[in-house]
C-alpha positions as semicolon CSV with decimal commas, in nm:
position;residue;x (nm);y (nm);z (nm)
1;M;6,684;7,022;13,252
2;M;6,808;6,740;13,288
3;T;6,611;6,485;13,517
4;S;6,838;6,209;13,593
5;S;7,048;6,246;13,807
6;Y;7,285;5,999;13,694
7;L;7,491;5,997;13,336
8;W;7,640;5,755;13,063
9;P;8,023;5,926;12,966
10;V;8,006;5,871;12,615
11;A;8,355;6,040;12,482
12;H;8,578;6,224;12,621
13;H;8,865;6,541;12,521
14;R;9,114;6,388;12,394
15;D;9,373;6,668;12,582
16;A;9,157;6,714;12,820
17;P;8,976;6,448;12,985
18;E;8,827;6,582;13,236
19;R;8,566;6,706;12,922
20;L;8,288;6,409;12,781
21;L;7,968;6,387;12,657
22;L;7,734;6,240;12,814
23;R;7,369;6,038;12,795
24;D;7,105;6,056;13,100
25;A;6,829;5,760;13,096
26;L;6,599;5,966;12,860
27;G;6,945;5,995;12,607
28;T;6,969;6,378;12,616
29;W;7,346;6,444;12,517
30;V;7,488;6,707;12,750
31;L;7,862;6,822;12,771
32;W;8,024;6,852;13,103
33;F;8,413;7,034;13,040
34;G;8,512;6,966;13,416
35;D;8,598;7,262;13,573
36;G;8,282;7,242;13,774
37;T;8,007;7,433;13,553
38;D;7,665;7,308;13,484
39;L;7,563;7,060;13,272
40;A;7,552;7,181;12,951
41;E;7,208;6,982;12,674
42;M;7,277;6,964;12,372
43;P;7,050;6,845;12,030
44;D;7,116;6,485;11,920
45;D;7,260;6,624;11,591
46;L;7,543;6,838;11,742
47;A;7,601;6,525;11,963
48;R;7,717;6,348;11,707
49;W;7,858;6,638;11,496
50;I;8,116;6,636;11,765
51;L;8,158;6,315;11,867
52;T;8,324;6,261;11,513
53;R;8,614;6,524;11,575
54;P;8,942;6,330;11,516
55;E;9,028;6,485;11,913
56;M;8,687;6,277;12,088
57;V;8,769;5,980;12,168
58;M;8,456;5,725;12,234
59;L;8,471;5,538;12,554
60;G;8,318;5,217;12,628
61;A;7,994;5,033;12,558
62;D;8,046;4,821;12,898
63;L;8,110;5,202;13,137
64;V;7,940;5,238;13,441
65;W;7,703;5,479;13,504
66;F;7,788;5,800;13,723
67;E;7,619;5,998;14,018
68;H;7,631;6,315;13,812
69;S;7,836;6,492;14,139
70;S;8,127;6,229;14,085
71;L;8,207;6,379;13,700
72;P;8,569;6,506;13,783
73;V;8,713;6,789;13,734
74;G;9,002;6,942;13,651
75;S;9,281;7,123;13,773
76;E;9,263;7,515;13,532
77;Q;9,473;7,478;13,182
78;S;9,648;7,820;12,993
């Protein structure tokens, strides 16, 4: 369960930039699918593995924190 409504975007998927890997203020990793569904919490080891995948693009360390309700929602892809 997420305790913070502000999130820091760490990386996005190369082919679907609305899909984000984020952290909350407590350091919990969450995945945003970009389709309006709830955030998916994940263990630290899984998040770090996802970050090593070639399809993930790291975002700069100087990005601002975003309110959960302002995360992007992309169009459906087949």
